[in-house]
N, C-alpha and C positions, 0 to 999 in steps of 0.2 A: 100248577107247576109254574115256576118263575123263570122267565127267559131273559133276565137281565144278565148280560155277559154270555160267555160261550159255555154251553153244556159239555159234559164229558163225551157224549156221543158226537157232537159237532166237532170237537177237538180231535177225536179219533178219525173222523172222516177227512178232516184237513190233513192230518198226519199221513193217512193212506194216499191221498192225492199227491202230496209232496214226495212221498217215497216212490210212487209210480213215476213221477217226473224225474227224480234222481236216477232211477233205474234206466230210463230212456237216455239220460245224459251219460250215464256210465257206458251204455251200449255204444253211443256215438263216439265217446272218447276212446274206448278200447278198440273199436273197429274190428274188421275182419282181415284175415290174411291167409295166404297159401303156405303150408309148411313145406319141408324139403321133399315130401312125397306127393306134392300137389293136392293135398287134402285141405278143403276149406275149413278154417278154424274161426268160429264165430260164436259169440256169447248169446245164443238164442234165448236162454232162460231169462235174461234181462228184459227182453221184449215181453215175454209172458208175464213176468212180475210187474212190469210197468203197466200193461193193460189191466191186470187184476187190481192194482192199486188205484188207478184212475177211475175205472168203472165202479168198483165197490165204494170207494171214497166219494165219488160224485153222486152215487145213489144215496148214500147216507146223508150227504149235505143237502140234496134235493128234498128228501123226506123231512129233514130237520127244518128247512126253510118253509115247507108247506105247513108243518105243524105250528111253526111260529106265526105264520100269516093267519092261520085259522084262529089261534089264540088271541091275536090282536083284533081280529074282526069280531070275535065273541065279546071281548072286553069293551069294544066300542071306542078305542083310543083314536 
């Protein structure tokens, strides 16, 4: 397996992390408020999507980095 450049799996991991960060930014921008009946309106789904993206994407990137390090050590570069 050739690791010159970014593999598709690494790219997907990076996209997931970026999407998670964007979800958190969207949560911060949209904010929360009380409506006319004093009910809290808050986009909780953006928090969950953000955590999902960052955790899954980070795990993919970590596994990809470990696989790359092992391949470099085996080659002896």
